[in-house]
C-alpha positions as CSV (number, residue, x, y, z in Angstrom):
1,M,81.9,154.3,101.7
2,C,85.5,153.3,102.1
3,A,85.2,153.1,105.9
4,G,82.0,151.0,105.6
5,F,83.7,148.6,103.1
6,N,86.7,148.2,105.4
7,Q,84.4,147.5,108.4
8,D,82.4,144.9,106.3
9,L,85.7,143.3,105.2
10,R,87.0,143.1,108.8
11,Q,83.6,141.6,109.9
12,R,83.8,138.9,107.2
13,Q,87.4,138.1,108.1
14,S,86.4,137.8,111.7
15,Q,83.6,135.5,110.8
16,S,85.9,133.4,108.7
17,L,88.4,133.1,111.6
18,V,85.6,131.9,113.9
19,L,84.3,129.4,111.4
20,A,87.6,127.9,110.4
21,P,88.0,125.6,113.4
22,Q,84.5,124.2,112.8
23,L,85.2,123.6,109.1
24,R,88.5,121.9,109.9
25,Q,86.7,119.6,112.4
26,S,84.0,118.9,109.8
27,L,86.6,118.1,107.2
28,K,88.4,115.8,109.7
29,I,85.1,113.9,110.4
30,L,84.4,113.6,106.6
31,Q,87.9,112.3,105.9
32,V,88.6,110.0,108.8
33,A,88.2,106.2,108.5
34,A,85.4,104.4,110.3
35,L,87.8,102.8,112.8
36,D,89.2,106.2,113.8
37,L,86.0,108.1,113.8
38,R,85.1,107.2,117.4
39,S,88.4,108.6,118.8
40,V,87.8,111.8,116.9
41,I,84.3,112.1,118.4
42,Q,85.6,111.1,121.8
43,E,88.0,114.0,121.7
44,E,85.1,116.4,121.1
45,L,83.1,114.8,123.9
46,E,86.0,115.4,126.3
47,N,86.3,119.0,125.3
48,N,82.6,119.8,125.1
49,P,80.6,119.3,128.4
50,T,77.2,120.0,126.6
51,L,77.6,116.8,124.4
52,E,76.2,113.5,125.6
53,D,77.0,110.0,124.4
54,L,73.9,107.8,124.6
55,S,75.6,104.7,123.1
56,N,75.9,103.0,126.5
57,D,72.9,104.6,128.2
58,T,70.4,101.7,128.5
59,D,67.7,104.1,129.8
60,S,67.8,106.1,126.6
61,L,67.9,103.4,124.0
62,D,64.3,104.0,123.1
63,A,64.9,107.7,122.7
64,P,66.6,108.7,119.4
65,A,69.8,110.7,119.4
66,E,69.5,114.3,118.3
67,S,69.1,114.5,114.6
68,P,70.3,117.3,112.3
69,A,66.7,118.4,111.9
70,D,66.4,118.6,115.7
71,S,69.6,120.5,115.8
72,A,68.5,123.1,113.3
73,A,65.1,123.6,114.8
74,D,66.2,123.6,118.4
75,T,67.3,126.8,120.1
76,D,70.3,127.1,122.4
77,D,68.3,127.4,125.6
78,G,65.7,124.6,125.2
79,S,62.3,125.8,124.2
80,D,60.5,123.7,126.8
81,A,61.8,125.6,129.8
82,S,61.1,129.1,131.0
83,P,63.1,131.7,129.2
84,P,65.9,133.6,130.9
85,P,65.7,137.3,131.5
86,A,64.7,139.3,128.4
87,D,68.0,141.1,128.0
88,D,69.9,137.9,127.4
89,A,67.1,135.7,126.1
90,P,68.0,133.7,123.0
91,S,65.6,134.5,120.2
92,D,64.2,132.3,117.4
93,G,66.0,134.5,114.9
94,P,69.8,134.8,115.0
95,E,70.1,132.0,117.6
96,T,68.3,129.4,115.4
97,L,71.0,127.0,114.3
98,D,71.1,126.9,110.5
99,F,74.3,125.3,109.2
100,S,73.5,125.6,105.5
101,K,76.0,128.4,105.0
102,E,78.8,126.6,106.9
103,F,78.3,123.5,104.8
104,E,78.1,125.5,101.6
105,V,81.5,126.9,102.5
106,L,82.7,123.4,103.2
107,A,81.4,122.1,99.9
108,K,83.2,124.9,98.0
109,L,86.5,124.4,99.7
110,G,89.2,123.8,97.1
111,D,87.5,125.7,94.3
112,D,90.7,127.6,93.8
113,W,92.3,124.4,92.7
114,R,90.0,123.9,89.7
115,D,91.7,126.5,87.6
116,N,95.0,124.8,88.1
117,L,93.8,121.5,86.7
118,Y,93.0,122.7,83.2
119,D,94.9,124.9,80.7
120,S,92.1,126.4,78.8
121,G,94.5,127.8,76.3
122,S,96.1,124.5,75.5
123,S,95.2,122.8,72.2
124,Q,96.6,119.4,73.4
125,P,94.1,116.6,73.9
126,Y,93.2,115.5,77.4
127,T,94.8,112.0,77.6
128,S,94.4,109.1,80.0
129,E,97.8,110.0,81.5
130,D,96.6,113.6,82.1
131,A,93.7,112.0,83.9
132,E,96.0,109.9,86.0
133,R,98.1,112.9,87.0
134,R,94.9,114.7,87.9
135,Q,93.7,111.8,89.9
136,H,97.0,111.7,91.8
137,F,96.5,115.4,92.6
138,F,93.1,114.7,94.3
139,D,94.6,111.6,96.1
140,S,97.3,113.9,97.4
141,L,94.8,116.2,98.9
142,V,93.9,113.6,101.4
143,T,97.1,111.8,102.1
144,E,97.5,111.5,105.9
145,T,101.3,111.4,106.1
146,S,103.8,111.8,103.3
147,L,107.1,110.0,103.2
148,Q,108.9,113.2,104.0
149,E,106.7,113.8,107.1
150,H,107.3,110.3,108.2
151,L,111.0,110.6,107.9
152,I,111.1,114.1,109.6
153,R,109.3,112.6,112.6
154,Q,112.0,110.0,112.9
155,A,114.6,112.7,112.6
156,D,113.0,114.8,115.3
157,L,113.2,111.9,117.8
158,L,117.0,111.9,117.6
159,D,119.2,114.0,119.8
160,L,121.3,115.6,117.1
161,E,123.6,118.6,116.7
162,P,121.6,121.5,115.1
163,A,123.7,121.4,111.9
164,V,123.2,117.6,111.5
165,H,119.4,118.0,112.1
166,E,119.2,120.8,109.5
167,A,121.2,118.7,107.0
168,L,119.0,115.7,107.6
169,R,115.8,117.7,107.0
170,H,117.4,119.2,103.8
171,L,118.3,115.7,102.5
172,I,114.8,114.4,103.3
173,G,113.2,117.3,101.4
174,G,115.2,116.5,98.3
175,L,114.4,112.8,98.1
176,D,112.8,111.7,94.8
177,E,109.6,109.7,94.5
178,R,111.5,106.4,95.0
179,G,113.1,107.6,98.2
180,F,116.5,108.1,96.6
181,L,118.9,111.0,97.3
182,T,119.0,113.6,94.6
183,Q,122.2,115.2,95.7
184,T,125.5,114.1,97.3
185,P,126.3,115.2,100.9
186,S,128.8,117.7,99.5
187,E,126.2,119.2,97.2
188,A,123.7,119.4,100.0
189,A,126.2,121.0,102.3
190,L,127.1,123.6,99.7
191,Q,123.4,124.4,98.9
192,A,122.3,124.6,102.5
193,G,125.4,126.4,103.8
194,L,126.2,123.6,106.3
195,P,129.5,121.9,107.3
196,L,130.4,118.9,105.1
197,D,130.8,116.6,108.0
198,A,127.2,117.4,109.2
199,A,125.8,116.6,105.8
200,Q,127.8,113.3,105.6
201,E,126.6,112.3,109.1
202,A,123.0,113.1,108.1
203,A,123.2,111.0,104.9
204,K,124.5,108.1,107.0
205,L,121.7,108.4,109.5
206,L,119.0,108.7,106.8
207,K,120.0,105.2,105.5
208,T,119.0,103.7,108.9
209,F,115.5,105.1,108.8
210,E,112.3,103.2,107.9
211,P,111.3,102.1,105.4
212,A,114.5,100.2,104.7
213,G,116.2,101.4,101.5
214,I,115.4,105.1,101.9
215,G,118.3,107.5,101.4
216,A,120.2,105.4,98.9
217,A,122.2,107.0,96.1
218,D,121.1,104.4,93.6
219,L,119.2,101.1,93.1
220,G,122.1,98.9,94.1
221,E,122.6,100.7,97.4
222,C,118.8,100.7,98.0
223,L,118.7,96.9,97.6
224,L,121.8,96.4,99.8
225,L,120.3,98.6,102.6
226,Q,117.2,96.4,102.6
227,L,119.3,93.2,102.9
228,Q,121.4,94.7,105.6
229,A,118.3,95.7,107.6
230,A,117.0,92.1,107.3
231,G,120.3,90.8,108.6
232,K,121.3,89.4,105.2
233,G,124.3,91.7,104.5
234,D,126.6,88.8,104.0
235,T,124.5,86.6,101.8
236,L,125.1,85.6,98.2
237,A,122.3,88.0,97.2
238,A,124.2,90.9,98.8
239,R,127.5,89.8,97.2
240,I,125.9,89.7,93.8
241,I,124.5,93.2,94.2
242,R,127.7,94.6,95.7
243,D,130.2,93.0,93.3
244,H,128.3,91.9,90.2
245,F,125.5,94.4,89.8
246,A,126.2,95.0,86.1
247,L,125.9,91.3,85.4
248,L,122.8,91.1,87.6
249,T,121.0,93.8,85.5
250,R,121.7,91.8,82.4
251,R,120.8,88.6,84.2
252,R,124.0,86.8,83.3
253,I,123.4,83.9,85.7
254,P,126.1,81.5,84.3
255,E,128.7,84.3,84.4
256,I,127.7,85.3,87.9
257,A,127.9,81.6,89.0
258,R,131.5,81.3,87.6
259,K,132.7,84.5,89.2
260,T,131.1,83.7,92.6
261,G,132.1,80.0,92.5
262,V,128.6,78.8,93.2
263,H,126.0,76.7,91.3
264,V,123.6,78.4,88.9
265,D,120.7,77.2,91.0
266,D,122.1,79.1,94.0
267,V,122.5,82.2,91.9
268,Q,118.9,81.8,90.6
269,D,117.7,81.5,94.3
270,A,119.6,84.6,95.3
271,I,118.2,86.6,92.4
272,E,114.7,85.5,93.4
273,D,115.5,86.9,96.9
274,I,116.6,90.1,95.3
275,G,113.4,90.2,93.2
276,R,111.4,90.3,96.4
277,L,113.0,93.5,97.5
278,D,111.4,96.9,96.9
279,P,113.2,98.9,94.2
280,A,111.4,102.1,95.1
281,P,110.5,102.1,98.8
282,G,109.3,105.7,98.7
283,R,106.6,105.0,96.1
284,R,104.7,102.4,98.2
285,F,105.1,104.2,101.5
286,A,101.4,104.9,101.8
287,D,100.6,101.2,101.7
288,D,100.1,99.9,105.2
289,N,99.6,96.2,105.0
290,N,99.3,95.9,108.8
291,R,96.4,98.3,109.1
292,V,93.1,96.9,110.4
293,V,90.5,97.6,107.7
294,V,86.9,98.3,108.8
295,P,84.6,99.0,105.8
296,D,82.6,102.2,106.1
297,V,80.0,100.8,103.8
298,A,78.9,97.4,102.5
299,V,77.1,96.7,99.2
300,E,75.2,93.5,98.7
301,K,72.6,92.2,96.3
302,D,69.0,91.7,97.4
303,E,67.3,89.9,94.6
304,D,67.8,92.3,91.6
305,E,68.7,95.3,93.7
306,W,72.0,96.4,95.2
307,K,71.6,97.5,98.8
308,I,73.9,99.9,100.7
309,H,74.6,99.4,104.4
310,L,76.5,102.2,106.2
311,N,78.7,101.1,109.1
312,N,77.4,103.0,112.1
313,D,79.1,100.8,114.7
314,Y,81.8,103.3,115.4
315,I,79.6,106.4,115.6
316,P,78.4,107.3,119.1
317,R,74.8,108.4,119.5
318,L,75.1,112.1,120.4
319,R,72.8,114.8,121.7
320,I,73.0,118.1,123.4
321,S,72.6,117.7,127.2
322,N,69.2,118.8,128.5
323,T,70.9,119.6,131.8
324,Y,72.8,122.6,130.3
325,K,69.7,123.7,128.4
326,E,67.8,123.9,131.6
327,M,70.6,125.7,133.4
328,I,70.5,128.4,130.7
329,A,66.7,128.5,130.8
330,R,66.6,129.0,134.6
331,G,68.5,132.3,134.2
332,A,70.8,131.6,137.2
333,L,74.0,131.9,135.2
334,T,76.1,134.9,134.5
335,K,76.2,136.3,131.0
336,Q,79.8,134.9,130.5
337,E,78.6,131.4,131.6
338,R,75.6,131.5,129.3
339,D,77.7,132.7,126.3
340,Y,80.2,129.9,127.0
341,L,77.5,127.2,127.1
342,R,75.7,128.6,124.0
343,E,79.0,128.5,122.1
344,R,79.6,124.9,123.2
345,M,76.1,123.9,122.2
346,R,76.5,125.4,118.8
347,S,79.8,123.6,118.4
348,G,78.2,120.3,119.6
349,K,75.3,120.7,117.1
350,F,77.7,121.4,114.3
351,I,79.5,118.1,115.2
352,I,76.2,116.2,115.1
353,N,75.4,117.7,111.7
354,S,78.9,117.0,110.4
355,I,78.6,113.3,111.3
356,E,75.2,113.1,109.6
357,Q,76.6,114.9,106.6
358,R,79.5,112.5,106.5
359,Q,77.3,109.5,106.4
360,Q,74.9,111.0,103.8
361,T,77.8,111.9,101.5
362,I,79.4,108.5,101.7
363,E,76.0,106.9,100.9
364,R,75.3,109.2,97.9
365,I,78.8,108.6,96.5
366,T,78.5,104.8,97.0
367,R,75.1,104.9,95.1
368,E,76.7,106.7,92.2
369,I,79.6,104.3,92.2
370,I,77.2,101.4,91.9
371,K,75.4,103.1,88.9
372,V,78.7,103.4,87.0
373,Q,80.4,100.2,88.2
374,R,77.4,97.8,88.2
375,D,79.3,95.4,85.9
376,F,82.1,95.2,88.5
377,F,79.7,94.4,91.3
378,E,78.1,91.7,89.1
379,E,81.2,90.1,87.6
380,G,84.5,91.4,89.1
381,V,87.6,93.5,88.6
382,H,87.9,92.8,84.9
383,K,84.7,94.7,84.3
384,L,85.8,97.9,86.1
385,R,85.0,101.0,84.1
386,P,86.8,104.3,83.9
387,L,85.4,106.8,86.5
388,T,86.5,110.2,87.6
389,M,85.8,112.3,90.7
390,T,84.3,115.0,88.4
391,Q,81.6,112.5,87.3
392,I,80.6,111.7,90.9
393,A,80.9,115.3,92.1
394,D,78.5,116.4,89.3
395,A,76.1,113.6,90.1
396,V,76.1,114.2,93.9
397,G,76.2,118.0,93.6
398,V,79.4,118.6,95.5
399,H,82.9,119.8,94.7
400,E,85.6,117.3,93.6
401,T,87.7,118.0,96.6
402,T,84.7,117.0,98.8
403,V,84.5,113.7,96.9
404,S,88.3,113.3,97.3
405,R,88.1,113.8,101.1
406,A,84.9,111.7,101.5
407,I,86.5,108.6,99.9
408,A,89.9,109.1,101.7
409,N,90.7,106.2,104.0
410,K,87.3,104.6,103.3
411,Y,86.7,101.0,102.4
412,I,83.7,99.3,100.8
413,R,82.8,95.6,101.2
414,T,81.6,94.1,97.9
415,P,80.8,90.5,96.8
416,H,84.4,90.4,95.4
417,G,86.2,91.5,98.5
418,V,86.9,94.7,100.4
419,F,88.3,97.6,98.4
420,E,89.4,101.1,99.0
421,M,86.7,103.5,97.7
422,K,89.3,105.3,95.6
423,F,89.9,101.9,93.8
424,F,86.8,102.6,91.8
425,F,88.1,105.9,90.5
426,T,90.4,105.3,87.6
427,P,91.2,106.8,84.2
428,G,90.8,104.5,81.2
429,Y,91.1,103.7,77.6
430,E,88.9,102.9,74.7
431,N,89.4,99.6,72.9
432,A,88.9,99.0,69.2
433,T,85.2,98.4,69.6
434,G,84.7,101.7,71.4
435,E,84.2,100.1,74.9
436,S,85.8,101.9,77.9
437,V,88.4,99.9,79.8
438,S,89.9,101.1,83.1
439,N,93.6,101.3,83.7
440,K,93.2,98.7,86.5
441,S,91.8,96.3,83.9
442,V,94.8,97.0,81.7
443,K,97.1,96.3,84.6
444,E,95.3,93.0,85.2
445,M,95.9,92.1,81.5
446,I,99.6,92.9,81.8
447,H,99.9,90.8,84.9
448,E,98.2,87.9,83.2
449,L,100.4,88.2,80.1
450,V,103.5,88.1,82.3
451,D,102.2,85.1,84.3
452,L,101.6,83.1,81.1
453,E,104.9,84.1,79.3
454,D,107.7,81.7,78.5
455,K,110.1,82.3,81.4
456,S,113.1,81.5,79.2
457,R,112.0,84.2,76.8
458,P,110.0,86.8,78.9
459,L,108.0,89.5,77.1
460,S,109.7,92.9,76.8
461,D,107.6,96.1,77.4
462,Q,107.3,96.6,73.6
463,E,106.1,93.0,73.2
464,L,103.5,93.7,75.9
465,V,102.4,96.7,73.9
466,V,101.9,94.4,70.8
467,K,100.0,91.9,72.9
468,L,97.7,94.6,74.2
469,E,97.1,95.9,70.7
470,E,96.0,92.4,69.7
471,K,93.3,92.8,72.4
472,G,92.3,96.1,70.9
473,L,94.1,98.4,73.3
474,K,96.7,100.9,72.0
475,I,98.9,102.0,74.9
476,A,102.3,103.7,74.8
477,R,105.3,101.6,75.8
478,R,106.3,104.0,78.6
479,T,102.8,103.6,80.1
480,V,103.2,99.8,79.9
481,A,106.5,100.1,81.7
482,K,105.0,102.3,84.4
483,Y,102.1,99.9,85.0
484,R,104.6,97.0,85.1
485,E,106.6,98.7,87.8
486,E,103.5,99.6,89.7
487,L,102.6,95.9,89.7
488,G,106.0,95.0,91.1
489,L,107.1,93.2,88.0
490,L,110.8,93.2,87.0
491,P,112.0,94.1,83.5
492,S,112.2,91.2,81.1
493,N,115.9,90.8,81.4
494,L,115.5,90.2,85.1
495,R,112.6,87.8,84.7
496,R,114.5,85.4,82.4
497,D,114.9,82.0,83.9
498,Y,118.2,80.2,82.8
499,T,117.5,77.0,84.7
500,G,114.8,75.7,82.4
């Protein structure tokens, strides 16, 4: 019994090893953006001779590309042709391509994470902040490149002494979420067992990396690094940060003007320049404002019904080549050649199914988003409702990690503009009337309150809390402060205008 168990275990492990590359490819197809999908498929076309792209074949425009149904029903050798010799003939049993098991494994990937998300023994209530942290976890599953990965790539391009390179990687690994150093070069050298001069050189190099401001020891140095990178290291703004940072944080504009010998208007202008700098370049690293956005799906209203239109422009029309099916059917190939072609055909059909699965999943998720966020599509952002991946996963019948990957890097065109799909997933609050309000709507309220405030007496975070309570929303001051920072709004003492 033990021997049989071990043999069965080894067989399952072997099957898992064979299956893993296909699942990874399927996950990649599910996760990639519309604009990048063609290059992913093109790579598969280059590596798989049995796949054909019919997109530019005018002679086959009337013939549909191979569908998943065709793929599942079709055998590896092509049933129309004469079968090969009996000893190697593909049968209608084991050789029939049924991918349900593979996709079942794919749908369940990440199940191990579920237990880490809840503490069943905890008696603490599940708050909106818990939901935000949980949402961040799922967003992190699909992040293409982290700040650390981005910086390490820059480090690897440099011709450095091994000790300096190791010190640089150590410092990068210890950056906080803002992109600031969490230890001095001497502390890093001691902890990593490296020469002090190597750690010092590494710290100096890190401050030259992109994005500007990374590797700073504190906020003042972060802002200075950004000014220096922009060629403004000798400006009044730089002087204020370098020599009068304490006064700047208290926004003592008249005193700064006296100490620098300039007019208060010039100080005000310099502070406005400082206000446009990024106080936490590490946090917003994932934002790529220069990226070309191609929506994967569009939603538009047709009379009283919302219609979903998937973007198929970047998806080649694929099928398994009949030429290779006929080659197998003629029986003129060696067993090794037939086995190779069959494996390539199976891989190709899995790709075709994965593409179809991707599109179906995106459509189903979009349909559920419309059901929950109908008020948003009708009226705009202020009507956005709280929504979690768990809700959509349950409705669609997949795991949360599948939803997380399916919405990664995807955009949706709406009557109110183009939005990331993950924009619609947000924790929320309940107002005094029991109505659910998303945290994005709360941020919009905070932004509006700041826009309308008296600039000579800007609202503090606690005053913003009070204003929100007047609107029926009870939110902690630290949460308001966090939302304000995420909106790029300075604290009240740095928003005060002394020129009025």
